[in-house]
C-alpha positions as a printed NumPy array, in Angstrom:
array([[-31.455,  28.987,   3.638],
       [-29.719,  26.882,   0.979],
       [-26.463,  27.68 ,  -0.802],
       [-27.917,  27.62 ,  -4.315],
       [-24.108,  27.04 ,  -5.427],
       [-24.457,  23.606,  -3.863],
       [-27.59 ,  22.995,  -6.551],
       [-29.451,  20.938,  -4.991],
       [-32.668,  19.018,  -5.774],
       [-35.209,  21.285,  -5.533],
       [-37.758,  19.523,  -3.961],
       [-35.134,  17.792,  -1.389],
       [-37.79 ,  19.306,   1.455],
       [-40.925,  17.709,  -0.199],
       [-42.373,  14.605,   0.824],
       [-42.217,  13.217,  -2.78 ],
       [-38.593,  13.878,  -3.34 ],
       [-36.801,  11.197,  -5.157],
       [-35.368,   8.005,  -3.286],
       [-33.118,   5.426,  -4.786],
       [-30.177,   3.184,  -2.402],
       [-26.951,   4.83 ,  -2.828],
       [-25.65 ,   1.645,  -3.997],
       [-27.561,   2.328,  -7.333],
       [-25.029,   5.468,  -7.997],
       [-21.913,   3.227,  -7.236],
       [-22.42 ,   0.519,  -9.682],
       [-23.386,   3.502, -12.309],
       [-20.082,   5.29 , -11.478],
       [-17.714,   2.288, -11.306],
       [-19.361,   1.172, -14.93 ],
       [-18.89 ,   4.912, -16.215],
       [-15.196,   4.754, -15.078],
       [-14.275,   1.325, -16.282],
       [-15.505,   2.69 , -19.524],
       [-12.652,   4.883, -19.658],
       [-10.259,   2.925, -17.377],
       [ -9.313,  -0.726, -18.992],
       [ -7.261,  -1.142, -16.163],
       [-10.132,  -1.203, -13.52 ],
       [-10.915,  -4.15 , -12.513],
       [-13.707,  -5.566,  -9.507],
       [-13.969,  -8.414,  -7.721],
       [-16.883,  -9.287,  -5.373],
       [-17.219, -11.784,  -2.708],
       [-20.583, -14.245,  -3.804],
       [-22.845, -10.84 ,  -3.68 ],
       [-22.565,  -9.01 ,  -6.75 ],
       [-25.805,  -8.456,  -7.69 ],
       [-26.618,  -7.039,  -4.018],
       [-23.425,  -4.632,  -3.65 ],
       [-24.879,  -3.53 ,  -7.627],
       [-21.326,  -5.052,  -9.388],
       [-23.766,  -6.924, -11.558],
       [-23.668,  -4.258, -14.701],
       [-19.726,  -4.038, -14.344],
       [-19.586,  -8.091, -14.48 ],
       [-21.792,  -8.047, -17.572],
       [-20.448,  -5.358, -19.841],
       [-16.915,  -6.328, -18.821],
       [-16.498,  -9.968, -17.628],
       [-12.968, -10.361, -17.928],
       [-12.147,  -7.458, -15.79 ],
       [-14.543,  -9.286, -13.268],
       [-13.168, -11.825, -10.339],
       [-15.852, -13.719,  -8.278],
       [-13.958, -15.019,  -5.637],
       [-16.814, -16.417,  -3.324],
       [-17.577, -16.239,   0.715],
       [-13.757, -15.256,   0.702],
       [-13.139, -12.018,   2.152],
       [ -9.488, -12.032,   3.575],
       [ -8.81 , -13.507,  -0.055],
       [-11.214, -10.774,  -1.609],
       [ -8.754,  -7.752,  -0.781],
       [ -5.347,  -9.781,  -1.062],
       [ -5.935, -11.049,  -3.814],
       [ -7.141,  -7.544,  -4.921],
       [ -3.642,  -6.168,  -3.395],
       [ -1.993,  -8.247,  -5.763],
       [ -3.222,  -6.58 ,  -8.726],
       [ -2.992,  -3.54 ,  -7.558],
       [  0.876,  -3.459,  -7.519],
       [  0.464,  -5.534, -11.012],
       [ -0.901,  -2.115, -12.444],
       [ -4.827,  -2.394, -11.665],
       [ -7.025,  -0.716,  -9.673],
       [ -9.372,  -2.667,  -8.382],
       [-12.698,  -2.549,  -6.697],
       [-13.679,  -4.68 ,  -4.123],
       [-17.131,  -5.164,  -3.031],
       [-18.791,  -6.895,   0.322],
       [-21.18 ,  -6.485,   2.751],
       [-19.319,  -4.126,   5.308],
       [-20.576,  -6.56 ,   8.08 ],
       [-17.88 ,  -8.822,   6.561],
       [-15.158,  -6.246,   4.563],
       [-13.929,  -4.499,   6.276],
       [-15.448,  -6.233,   9.227],
       [-13.992,  -9.768,   8.533],
       [-10.885,  -8.894,   6.574],
       [ -9.607,  -5.735,   8.472],
       [ -6.021,  -7.219,   9.353],
       [ -5.779,  -8.026,   5.664],
       [ -6.587,  -4.907,   4.499],
       [ -4.349,  -3.536,   7.017],
       [ -1.199,  -5.374,   6.074],
       [ -1.779,  -6.005,   2.03 ],
       [ -2.788,  -2.741,   0.933],
       [ -2.88 ,   0.369,   3.618],
       [  0.76 ,  -0.786,   5.102],
       [  1.778,  -1.24 ,   1.195],
       [ -0.078,   1.595,  -0.24 ],
       [ -1.672,  -0.198,  -2.61 ],
       [ -4.027,   1.306,  -4.648],
       [ -7.546,  -0.964,  -3.747],
       [-10.904,   0.764,  -3.087],
       [-12.424,  -1.047,  -0.689],
       [-16.527,  -1.352,  -1.032],
       [-18.313,  -1.767,   2.171],
       [-22.035,  -2.1  ,   1.228],
       [-25.507,  -2.519,   3.17 ],
       [-23.84 ,  -0.476,   6.697],
       [-25.825,   1.122,   9.055],
       [-29.242,  -0.193,  10.873],
       [-31.236,   0.889,   8.238],
       [-30.141,  -2.747,   6.741],
       [-33.255,  -3.266,   9.009],
       [-34.328,  -7.245,   9.445],
       [-31.249,  -8.821,   8.858],
       [-30.397,  -6.936,  12.695],
       [-27.585,  -7.076,  14.528],
       [-24.654,  -9.167,  12.842],
       [-25.541,  -7.204,   9.491],
       [-25.859,  -4.049,  10.266],
       [-22.401,  -2.75 ,  10.569],
       [-21.915,   0.234,  12.431],
       [-17.921,   0.193,  13.089],
       [-16.38 ,   0.512,   9.908],
       [-16.152,   4.357,   9.864],
       [-13.86 ,   3.885,  12.703],
       [-12.188,   0.774,  11.655],
       [-10.995,   1.782,   8.522],
       [-11.035,   6.173,   9.493],
       [ -7.507,   4.87 ,  11.868],
       [ -5.858,   3.053,   9.058],
       [ -2.993,   4.947,   7.86 ],
       [ -2.884,   5.99 ,   4.218],
       [ -6.525,   5.081,   4.099],
       [ -9.189,   7.748,   2.612],
       [-12.92 ,   7.501,   3.942],
       [-15.749,   8.219,   1.966],
       [-19.44 ,   8.213,   3.533],
       [-21.544,   9.735,   0.411],
       [-24.924,  11.286,   1.319],
       [-27.058,   9.939,  -1.218],
       [-26.803,   8.091,  -4.923],
       [-25.852,  11.259,  -6.886],
       [-22.928,  11.36 ,  -5.001],
       [-22.013,   8.067,  -4.505],
       [-21.66 ,   7.585,  -8.466],
       [-18.972,  11.168,  -8.27 ],
       [-17.425,   9.533,  -5.507],
       [-16.889,   6.05 ,  -7.117],
       [-15.606,   8.227, -10.629],
       [-13.265,   9.777,  -8.102],
       [-11.389,   7.565,  -6.112],
       [-10.84 ,   5.512,  -9.328],
       [ -8.424,   7.965, -10.345],
       [ -7.101,   9.029,  -7.118],
       [ -4.298,   6.72 ,  -5.702],
       [ -4.083,   4.823,  -2.775],
       [ -6.277,   3.108,  -0.528],
       [-10.085,   4.113,  -0.323],
       [-13.068,   2.758,   1.566],
       [-16.773,   3.415,   0.447],
       [-19.206,   3.323,   2.608],
       [-23.032,   2.317,   1.378],
       [-26.026,   1.509,   2.185],
       [-28.826,  -1.28 ,   1.436],
       [-32.315,   0.993,   1.935],
       [-33.577,   3.675,  -0.569],
       [-32.996,   7.282,   0.904],
       [-34.101,  11.259,  -0.835],
       [-31.612,  12.072,  -3.146],
       [-30.618,  15.644,  -2.163],
       [-28.065,  16.536,  -4.704],
       [-27.412,  16.746,  -8.448],
       [-24.879,  15.927, -11.327],
       [-24.145,  19.268, -10.759],
       [-23.073,  19.567,  -7.161],
       [-19.967,  19.453,  -6.646],
       [-18.02 ,  16.899,  -5.118],
       [-14.319,  17.172,  -4.34 ],
       [-12.173,  14.054,  -1.584],
       [-10.916,  17.256,  -0.055],
       [-13.71 ,  20.308,   0.928],
       [-16.425,  19.093,   2.558],
       [-19.97 ,  21.166,   1.254],
       [-21.37 ,  23.84 ,   3.593],
       [-25.419,  23.4  ,   1.925],
       [-26.905,  25.249,   3.948],
       [-25.821,  28.488,   5.832],
       [-26.132,  29.443,   9.497],
       [-25.215,  31.646,  12.828],
       [-26.445,  29.539,  15.714],
       [-24.933,  25.922,  15.378],
       [-23.461,  24.063,  12.684],
       [-24.6  ,  20.411,  12.194],
       [-22.192,  18.151,  10.242],
       [-23.469,  15.129,   8.933],
       [-22.548,  11.967,   6.521],
       [-24.271,   9.393,   4.822],
       [-28.143,   9.16 ,   5.016],
       [-28.444,  11.464,   8.078],
       [-27.514,  15.064,   5.22 ],
       [-30.984,  14.718,   4.76 ],
       [-32.086,  14.623,   8.307],
       [-29.716,  17.386,   8.671],
       [-31.202,  19.402,   6.539],
       [-34.705,  18.99 ,   7.581],
       [-33.52 ,  19.498,  10.664],
       [-32.18 ,  22.474,   9.868],
       [-35.624,  23.068,   8.836],
       [-37.47 ,  23.102,  11.428],
       [-35.655,  25.149,  13.406],
       [-35.447,  27.284,  11.971],
       [-38.579,  28.194,  11.731],
       [-38.155,  28.177,  16.25 ],
       [-35.906,  30.915,  14.894],
       [-31.971,  29.016,  15.169],
       [-30.259,  29.238,  12.114],
       [-27.853,  25.965,  11.591],
       [-25.185,  25.499,   9.33 ],
       [-25.634,  22.219,   7.435],
       [-22.39 ,  20.511,   6.335],
       [-21.928,  17.301,   4.139],
       [-19.003,  15.613,   4.908],
       [-19.027,  13.191,   2.854],
       [-14.964,  12.967,   3.376],
       [-14.353,  11.487,   6.908],
       [-10.745,  11.222,   5.944],
       [ -9.171,  13.163,   5.025],
       [-10.904,  15.629,   6.982],
       [-12.139,  19.261,   5.976],
       [-10.508,  20.852,   8.941],
       [-10.665,  24.262,   7.507],
       [-14.042,  24.414,   6.863],
       [-15.041,  22.572,   9.715],
       [-13.088,  24.677,  11.986],
       [-14.395,  27.928,  10.206],
       [-18.151,  26.859,  10.83 ],
       [-17.296,  26.449,  14.429],
       [-15.673,  29.209,  15.142],
       [-18.92 ,  31.163,  13.247],
       [-21.589,  29.739,  15.084],
       [-20.375,  28.475,  18.578],
       [-21.537,  24.726,  19.182],
       [-21.232,  21.707,  16.8  ],
       [-23.879,  18.708,  16.365],
       [-22.596,  15.521,  14.577],
       [-24.775,  13.016,  12.769],
       [-24.281,   9.856,  11.481],
       [-25.42 ,   6.177,  11.084],
       [-22.623,   4.518,  12.739],
       [-21.16 ,   4.329,  16.007],
       [-20.04 ,   7.945,  17.22 ],
       [-16.593,   6.828,  19.186],
       [-14.228,   6.776,  16.36 ],
       [-16.159,   8.25 ,  13.621],
       [-16.987,  10.958,  12.241],
       [-18.205,  12.544,  15.499],
       [-15.297,  11.501,  17.028],
       [-12.882,  12.957,  14.083],
       [-14.806,  16.175,  14.316],
       [-13.994,  16.211,  18.06 ],
       [-10.702,  15.448,  17.746],
       [-10.372,  18.602,  15.483],
       [-12.285,  20.735,  16.741],
       [-10.248,  20.046,  20.521],
       [ -7.173,  20.495,  18.551],
       [ -8.268,  23.826,  16.604],
       [-11.195,  25.537,  18.294],
       [-13.237,  23.506,  20.957],
       [-17.275,  24.615,  21.468],
       [-19.84 ,  23.278,  22.686],
       [-20.741,  19.855,  20.897],
       [-23.068,  16.93 ,  21.145],
       [-23.141,  13.722,  18.556],
       [-25.805,  12.129,  17.149],
       [-25.187,   8.26 ,  16.368],
       [-25.331,   4.465,  17.804],
       [-24.091,   5.063,  21.225],
       [-21.947,   2.437,  22.252],
       [-24.823,  -0.058,  21.595],
       [-25.217,  -2.875,  18.461],
       [-28.502,  -2.842,  15.969],
       [-31.396,  -4.173,  16.406],
       [-33.895,  -6.22 ,  14.09 ],
       [-36.446,  -4.305,  12.949],
       [-38.02 ,  -1.87 ,   9.582],
       [-35.652,   1.039,   8.578],
       [-37.652,   3.085,   9.384],
       [-38.076,   1.654,  12.75 ],
       [-34.934,   1.511,  13.435],
       [-33.665,   4.865,  12.131],
       [-36.386,   6.432,  14.796],
       [-35.694,   3.914,  17.958],
       [-31.833,   4.997,  17.415],
       [-32.801,   8.468,  17.043],
       [-30.889,   9.226,  13.742],
       [-34.13 ,  11.167,  12.43 ],
       [-34.838,  14.581,  11.978],
       [-36.837,  15.196,  14.958],
       [-34.307,  13.775,  17.32 ],
       [-31.721,  16.146,  15.439],
       [-34.123,  19.066,  16.09 ],
       [-34.056,  18.153,  19.71 ],
       [-30.206,  17.625,  20.624],
       [-29.855,  20.946,  18.908],
       [-31.92 ,  22.384,  21.241],
       [-30.042,  21.501,  24.118],
       [-26.945,  22.183,  22.196],
       [-27.993,  25.898,  21.771],
       [-28.606,  25.921,  25.395],
       [-24.54 ,  24.865,  26.305],
       [-23.221,  28.   ,  24.279]])
């Protein structure tokens, strides 16, 4: 059963569930944070409207810097501004930032622990027709491995807004992963969000599904289908991939005895890798991972690609059924 304390959208399992791209939530959250903190600045690499920095740029033109198509310059300028006391948010497509400027992020931001927030938009295969070059799937792994880096993958637009506001007051490097395509809005203004706590959205006893991003919704739909088959899945929203909430995930694994992860990214080094490392250290149990399995993306509609790569609820349901047999 879905935990009422999570204050989720009442229609989240309905075909009419509201949908919105989580980058829209980022835009709202950035503007709200900027209203409260004059030291927040924003920098973009010629993608202001696409990454939803446009409202900030219109409201605070004196605090906005358009660096052009120069992603390495984007983060190094931001690092300098952070050292001068500002709180910079930088945005581009995830394929370019952190895809193109990872070394500058490593050296000027993480090594120096500068207070820069990196926003990687249009991540995952749901970018669609743009194809493999623009479907960033390795960013969770790239950013998770960096010392001092916080990595956040919000489940929907509402959570993206909350994450942006929280990261604005959090001191230190952070990465916020966003998508282009609309996805179901499953949380509400009352839903909890914390950089230190994963949220158990649905209680279960037979297996645990740990998901992030748009696949949290797919995990909830899969859990509902499994329940009708007599399998009760616990669903955890691991919006904060780093630092991972080890306590919540290990406690769930001890209770259910099996763990399935789901993410719209490479499972190697991503959320699946993080959970596997955690369980190996603390409580090994049978485990499976859903995500991209050492494969680049392809061109197609978002829905076609999500289905093709097995990132939808029916695939999660089938994988859960297989996993149960290994307990």
